[in-house]
C-alpha positions in Angstrom: 145.0 156.3 68.1 145.5 153.4 66.7 147.7 151.4 69.2 145.6 152.8 71.5 142.2 150.9 69.6 144.4 147.3 69.3 145.3 147.3 72.9 141.9 148.2 73.7 140.8 144.7 71.0 143.4 142.8 72.7 141.6 143.8 75.9 138.6 142.4 74.8 139.4 139.3 73.1 140.8 138.9 76.5 138.2 139.4 78.5 135.9 137.7 76.3 137.9 134.6 76.7 138.2 134.6 80.5 134.3 134.8 80.6 134.5 131.8 78.7 136.3 129.4 80.3 134.9 130.8 83.6 131.6 130.2 82.5 132.2 126.3 81.2 134.3 126.0 84.3 131.4 127.0 86.2 128.1 125.1 83.8 131.1 122.0 84.8 131.0 122.5 88.5 127.5 122.3 89.0 126.5 119.3 86.5 129.0 117.2 88.2 127.7 118.0 91.3 123.7 117.4 90.5 123.7 113.8 91.3 120.4 112.5 90.7 118.8 114.2 87.2 115.2 113.2 87.7 115.1 114.6 91.1 117.5 117.6 90.6 116.1 119.5 87.7 112.7 118.4 89.3 111.7 120.3 91.7 114.0 122.5 94.0 112.8 121.2 98.1 113.9 117.9 100.3 113.8 117.2 103.9 114.6 113.9 106.2 112.8 110.5 106.0 113.1 107.7 107.9 113.1 106.2 104.4 116.2 107.7 103.2 118.9 105.2 101.2 121.2 107.3 102.4 121.5 107.7 105.8 122.7 111.8 106.0 119.4 112.0 104.6 117.4 110.1 107.8 116.3 112.7 110.4 119.1 112.0 113.5 118.3 110.8 116.7 119.8 112.3 120.4 119.2 111.0 123.5 120.1 114.8 124.5 118.0 117.5 125.7 116.1 119.2 123.3 118.0 123.0 124.9 121.7 121.4 124.5 119.9 119.6 120.6 119.4 122.8 119.3 122.1 124.6 120.8 124.4 121.4 119.1 122.2 122.7 116.0 123.3 125.9 115.9 127.1 125.6 116.1 126.7 122.7 113.2 125.7 125.2 111.1 127.8 128.4 112.8 130.7 126.0 111.2 129.2 126.1 108.0 129.7 127.7 104.7 127.6 130.2 103.4 124.6 129.6 106.6 123.1 132.4 109.0 120.2 131.4 112.0 117.9 133.2 111.6 115.5 132.6 114.3 114.1 129.8 116.7 110.0 129.4 117.8 108.9 126.8 120.3 106.5 124.2 118.5 104.5 121.2 119.7 106.1 119.2 121.5 109.6 120.9 120.6 111.2 123.9 119.0 112.7 125.3 115.5 115.0 126.2 114.1 115.0 128.3 110.8 118.7 129.6 108.8 119.0 130.9 105.7 122.1 129.7 103.2 123.6 131.2 100.7 125.0 128.8 97.2 128.6 129.9 96.1 128.1 130.2 92.9 124.9 132.2 92.1 124.5 133.5 95.3 120.8 131.2 95.3 119.0 131.0 98.7 117.9 128.9 100.4 115.5 128.4 103.4 116.5 125.7 106.4 114.2 124.8 108.9 115.3 122.5 111.5 113.0 120.7 113.9 113.9 118.6 117.2 111.3 116.9 118.1 111.0 115.2 122.1 109.6 112.0 122.1 110.2 111.5 126.2 112.7 109.2 125.5 115.1 111.1 122.6 114.9 113.5 120.2 114.6 113.6 117.0 115.4 115.9 113.9 113.9 116.8 111.5 115.7 118.8 108.8 113.7 120.4 105.7 115.0 122.2 102.8 113.9 124.7 99.8 115.3 127.1 97.8 113.7 130.5 97.4 113.4 130.8 93.4 113.4 128.5 90.4 111.7 125.0 90.0 114.4 122.6 90.5 117.4 122.9 92.5 119.8 121.3 91.0 120.6 118.7 94.2 121.4 121.3 95.9 118.6 120.9 99.1 120.1 118.0 99.9 123.8 118.5 99.3 122.1 121.0 102.3 120.9 119.2 105.0 123.6 116.4 103.5 126.1 118.8 105.1 123.8 119.9 108.2 123.3 116.5 109.1 127.2 115.5 108.7 128.2 118.2 111.0 126.0 117.9 113.2 126.9 114.3 114.0 131.0 114.7 113.7 129.6 117.7 117.0 128.7 115.2 118.9 130.7 112.3 118.0 129.6 110.6 121.5 127.2 108.2 120.4 124.2 110.0 120.9 123.6 111.0 117.6 122.0 108.4 114.9 119.8 107.9 112.2 116.7 107.4 112.8 
């Protein structure tokens, strides 16, 4: 009995040590991903903007047709970890695609809306990402947008997609 109790305490100690190490590592991983502490601790939504300093946060302009652009968006998002297509709908002057992304560490769910706007000569791709819970996103929504716009630009690398 004495040996069994000692083994139990040793196992419990190892488990506690692992939880502490993994917890500190998880916290460090989150802290290292935060880009803008003022923004990332006060909001849980992000979207592309024409005046964004980061080109990956600007709408994308392409000369592809709306349907072709929507298919490219679905392919780009389909290659990203944690992304799932949930539907699309026609909107005035274009199409809206909806995705859900589940974060790796804490399994939080973000809703991403991509609008392909038909402007006649070209199309504009706007991206909006919002967390379902919480008042801060620790920069996850801008990362969602950058991840998608980077993948989309790689997919249409032929020069038909440029930051707007």
